[in-house]
N, C-alpha and C positions, 0 to 999 in steps of 0.2 A: 825246431827246438834243440838246443845244445844238449850234450850228454849230461853236463853238470846240472842244467836246469831240469832235465828229465828226472835225474836221480833225486834232486831236491823235492820236486813235486811228489814223487812216489814216497819219499821218506816222510814228508809232511802228511800225506794221506794216511800213512801207516800210523804215525804218531797220533793224529786226530782220531783215527778208528780205535786205537788203544785207549786213548783218553775217554772216548765215548763208552767203550765197554766198561772201563774202570768206574766211571761215574754211574753207569747203569747198575753195576754190581753193588756200589755203595747205596744207591737208592733202594735197591731191592733187599739189601741186607736187613736182618732182624734188629731193630732198635728197641730199647726198653728204657723207661724211666721209672725209678723207685723213689717214692717219697716217704719220709719218716717223720713222725710227730711226737713231741714231748706232750703228754696228756696231763702233766702236773700244772696246776695253776693256783691262783689266789696267793694271799700273803703266805711266805715261807713254804710254798709248794704243798700246802696242807690238803688241798682239794684235788682229787683225781677225776678227770672227766670220763664219762662212760656212755653206754648206749642209750641211757635215759636222758642225757643232756639234750635239751630242746634246741631247735633251730634258733641261733642268737638273733636272727633278723625279724623274729615275729613278736618280740616284746613291745607292748604299747605303753608309752608314758601316760599315766593317769591324769597328769596336769595338762600336757600339751595335746594329748591324743595322737601324737605321731609315733611312728616306729623308732625304736632306739636299739642300740647294740647291747645284747643281753649279757655278753661276757666282759662286762666293764668292772672287773675286780681290780685287785692291786697287781703287784709284780708277778710275772710268770716266767717260766723258763729256767728256774733254778734246778740244779741237777746234782746227783751223786752225793747227797748229804752234805753239800758244801757249806762252809761257814760264810755267812753273807751279812749285809747290812753293816758294813764297816767292822766286821768282826764280832758282831753282837747277836746275830740271829742264826738259826740253822734251818736248812731246807730239807724236806723229806726226800728220800731217794726217789728219783723220777720213775714214772711208768711211761713206756714208749709203745707206739704202734708202728709197724712196718720194719722193725729191726729183728735181729736173731732171737731176742727174748724180751719180755716186757721191762726187764731191768737193764738191758743193753742199750746204750745210747747210740745215735747215728755214728757210723764209722768208728765205733769203739771210743768215742769221746769220753775223757775222764776229768774234764774240768768242771766248772761251777755253773755256767750259764749257756744254755742252748735250747733253741725252740724247735728246730726242724733240720732235716737233711734231705738232699736230692742227689741221686746217682744216675747218671746216663750211661748206658752200656750198649754194645753192638758195634762200636767202632765208627759210627757215622753221625754222631751228634743226635740232636732230636729236640723235643720240646716237652716241658713238664710244667705243672702248676702247683704252687704252694697256697693253700687256703683251707679255711674251715670246711668248705664244701668238698674239696678233694679228699680231705680226711674222712669225711662222712661217706663218700662214695666208695672209697677203698676199704675203710676199716670199721664203718658203722658207728663212728663217734665224731661229734663236732669238736675239733681241736681248737684251742684258744690262740688264734693267729691274728694278732692285733699289736699296735703300739700306741703310746701316749704322746701328747704334746711335749716337746722338749727333748725327745730322745736323740735327734740329730738337729743341730741348729747352727746358724752363723752367729747370731747374737741374741740371747735371751734377756729382754729388757724387763726389769721390775721383779726379778727372782734372784735368789742367792746363787743357785747353780745354773750354769748354762748347758743344758743337755744332760739330764740325769741318766746315768747308765741303767737304772732299773726300768726306764721306759723303752729300752731297745728290744727288738727281736733280733736274734742271732741265729744264723743257719749255716750249714756246711754244704759245699758243692763239690762234686767230683765227676769227671768224665773219662772214659777210656779212649777218647779221641782228642787230638789237639785242634783248637780252632776258636773262632770269635764267639763269645757268649754275650747275649743281650738279656738284661733284666728290666722288666717293666712292671711297676707296681701301680695299683688302682685301689682306691677306697671302696668298700662294699656299700655302706649306707650313704656315703658322700663321695661319689666317684671323682669329683674335681679336687679332692685333697692332694696336697703335695708330699712327696716323700724324699728322703735323702739316703744315700749309700756310702758306706766305706768298705772296701773289699781288700782283704789281706791274703797274701800267700802264706798258707800254713795254718796250724791249729794251736790254740793256747792250751795249757795244762794248769790253769789257775785253780787252786783249791780253796783259797780265801778270797772272795770277791766283794769289793766295796760297791754294792748297788747304789748307795746313796751319794756317791761322789759324782763330780761333774765330768763331762766328756764333750770334746769339741767346744769348750767354752770360748766365745769370741774367736773361733777358728773356722776355717773354710769360708771366710767372708768374701774372699776374692781369689782369683786364680793364683796359684803359686804352690810351692812344695808344702805338703802337710807338715805340721809340727808335732811336738810331742803331746799336744793336747788331743791328737787324734789316736794316740796309742790306746789299744783296747785291753781291758782287764782290771786296771787299778788294783793289782793283786797285793796281797800280804804274803802269799806263798805260791810256789809254782812258777811256770813260765808264761809271761804275758806276750801278746803280739805288740810290736812296736811300729813306729812310723815308717821305718825303712822297708817293712814288709807290705806296705800299702801299694796295690797295683792300680786302683781306680777310686775316685771319691767324688762326691758332689760338692758344688760350690753355690752359694747364693743366699739371698734374703728376700723379703717381700716389702712392698712399699710402706707398710705400717711400721716396719722396723729398720728401714734403710733402703738405699737404692743401689745396692751392689749387684753386679751382673749375676744371672743365674745360669748354671750349667749342670747337666746330668740330674735334673730333678725328674723323678718318676721313671726315667729310662736312662740306662747306663750300660756301657760295653767294656769288656776286657778280654784279653787273650788268655785262654786256659791251656795249660800243658797236660797232655795225657797222664793220668795217674796221680796228678797233684791235687791235694785238697785245699780249697779256698774257703775262708771264713767271710761271710757276708753280714755285716751289721746294718740293720735297716731301721729307720725311725720315722715316726709321724712328724712331718716337718714343722707345721704351725697349727695343725688342727687339733681341737679338743681341749681337755683339761690338762694341767701340768703333771698331775700324778695318777690319773686314772685313764683308762682307755674308753672311748666312746665310738669306735668304729673298727671293723676288721679290715684286712686288705687281701687282695689276690695278687700274687707275684707270679708272673709268667717268666720262665727261664727257657731260653732257646739257644742252641749251639749249632753253628754251621762249621763243619770241620774243614780243615785243609786237605782236599783229596790227594791221594798219592799220584793220581793221574796228572795233576798239575806239575808235580816234580818230574814225572816221566816225560811230559811234553816239553818242559823247560830244558831237560837234559838232551832230548832229541834235537831240539832246535840249536842248542849250543854246539852239538856234534856236527849238524849240518853246516853251520857257519864255518866251523874249522875245516870241514871237508871242501867247502867252496873255495876257501883261501888257499888250501893246499893245491887244488886243481889249477887256480889262477897262477900260482908260483910255477907249477909244472909246465903250463902253457907258455910262460914267459921264457 
């Protein structure tokens, strides 16, 4: 074996060993996920959920005799005493679980509409769950984690508004690692329900939020760049998120309303940058009533980071290639 090949083999072995050690260190590091929940619910945020709130999956419909979703009130997620309902209603100051204090929203959010937050720390990514059951397990209260029909839609046939803003659940996500994030949503009472996502880089600071306006009306019906119909906020004051900040979104419809292709329903991925906060708008795609919720959802959030070892190995290989070329030139 030539000197060059011997050096190359040794260097590759060293690089591989270093990569393995780095990956092992990442695997063994301490990762943590923190979930945060807005416990305000019902119209105008007037009701605060607490430890006496029953399991929402145990309510029986007296007519059908089947189990129904108990937290089927009106709009929820209003926050910070925001002016809502097209500027006509006011929401009570929210109560939160999992944050610095009951009156502190996730990541210090100061806008009008937020349901939950999720933070991954430890530098290695990880997996967390947003659901009413996670809230109960962590904080002893069933949070209202659900959406209504029309919250995210390609085309809403037979209604005035296509995709009411007040049917959305909105969450914030942040990680201290850079890497690929995968979101997977599933219905609680009806596991086969479909959901849609629109994910923005950044956070809004809307203080007057028109919950009764349309969102994604006749939009996201087919692949292509998002339009202004996807802009989040519908604000009268403050800074809203706009279409240019969208990093991932769902596309599609179902046979009853058209035959457009479907993409990113129930599962979607995006690349998250360490330290950046992302806004996740999630809606009940076609299931349920237009204005009330009839099912909760479980959202699984997982992140696979880009290991530093990958860059170390790539740099080592680049150096080896250069080394080999230099030796060839010297020999010539």
